[in-house]
C-alpha positions, 0 to 999 in steps of 0.5 A: 944910065940905062934902066935895069932889065932885072924886074922884081915882083911886088911880093918880092919887094914886100918880103924884102922890106919885111926882111930889112926891118926884121934885121933890126932885132939886133938893135933893140937895146936903145929902145929898152934903154929908154923905156925899160920894161915898157919898151913894147909901148915905144915900139907901138908908138914908133910904128904909129909915128912911122906911118905918115913918114912911110906915106910920104915915101909911097906918095913920092912913088905914086907921083913918080912911078918907076923912078928912083930917088935920084931921078925924082930929085932931078925931076923935082929940083932940077939938075943942080939942086937935085944933085945936091939932094942926091949926094946927101942921100947917097952919103946917108946910104953909105953911112948906113952901110958902115954902121950896119957892117960895124953892128954885125962886126960887134955882134960876131966879135962880142958873142961868137968869135971874140978872138977874131979881129974885127977887120977879118969879120968885116972883110968876110961879111962885106965880101958876101954883100958885094957878091950879092949886089953884083948878082943884081936886084932880082937875085938879091931879093929872090931869097927875101921870102925864105929869110922872112919865114925862117926869121919868124919861125925861129922867133916863134920856136924860141918863144914857145920854148921860153914860155916857162920862164916868161912873166907877163907881169914884166910888161907892167906897169904902163906909162910909169916913166917920164914923157921924155923916155917914151918920146926918145924910145918912140923916135928911135924906133921910128927913125932907126929900124922903120924909116930906113925903108927910104932906101927901097926908093932906089929899087922902084925902077926894078919893080915889074908893076910900078903901081904896086910899090906902095902896096909892097912898102905897106905890106912889108912894113906891117910884117916887119913891125909885127915881128919887131913888136913880138920880139921886144915884148918877148924879151921884156917878158923874160928879162923885165927891166934887166933887158935895158942893161944888155947890148943884145937882149934877144941873144941872151934870151935865146941863151936861157932856153933849156928844156929837158937838156934837149933844147939848149944852146938855141942862141945859135939859131938866133945868131945864124938868123940875124947874120943872114938878115943883116947880110940882106939889109946891108946888101940893100943899103950898099945897092942903094948907094952904088946904084945912086952913084951910077945914076948921079954920074950917068954911068952904064952900070953900077956893078964895077963900083961895088968892090971899091965901095965894099973896100971903103965900107970895111975901112969906115966900119972900123974907123966910125967908132972908137969902141963898141961902148962909144957906139952904144953911147951914141945910140942911147943918147938919141944922137943917131935917131936925130941925125937920121931924121934929117935924111929920112923925114926933112928931106923927103918932106921938102921933096914932096912939098916941092913936087906938090907945088910944081904939080907933079901928080903922077897922072902925067909922065915925069920928064927929067928937067 
């Protein structure tokens, strides 16, 4: 497949990574479920656990500058085994598209448009995602900086309006739960919001300065992690252990804002922001999947694949779970994070280990085998 002529800057990629993580504020309920009022501790521990995993991704980027994950697999493992690894990654990216679409469908159907059928919400949402992916990486990532600023501004503004009902004693006590709770909460934080950044390995061929990939990942990770921690700590300070009983604690917290009967119904700001962020995250995942398929099949373009896989995403997003309660059960039992560990940790570790053994250091040009 020909290299894309679309080039993005390191700053664009950095804010894209941050925007990607910020979208995960919709899915903090499993962390609250495991750790209750100590969820903020799990976020900190989860970020620390993520650091060596992100280092694995940046190490692959440094060893194979300008290469996508699909190309890296072919270089490291050869054409046959490499394609097996690539198929697994593409399967995982598509699963994330289905799950992210279902998450936004549940949110809209559960809180904003309860009488609107789920298929209608998913079709409208994925139509916009497909449009963005077809426009290309440059267009898709050009608005990331604005989205990050808006998301952080909304979070800060809502937090200031909630100061009068925050109780920082809700963040205590510390380390009062069984060790298992912290391990499960931290693992969920690391695998679900943070290490899904692996999808950005598919955007590296579009980076104008290939050497800036590691800087972009680390910078975006830092911005996103700070936002996620601030969000979870704020929700806990307002709701305390009751946050663990809600599927969207941040939405309910925003609904509690009532300052002089002027600043009310502020959950609308959060709803619009989270839909924008989830649109961006789902678009990145859809791009990673269809671009990976086009590279795997050595096609000249990925764009004609987008409508087909957008339609498939609608079908599977509806069928992936029998109900919202079953989806919550999967998240709360840790099944989703364990499943993600295979793709986000085990496979990249194998790839980096084999690359190191075979002597790919990044100092010489990697040639496809």
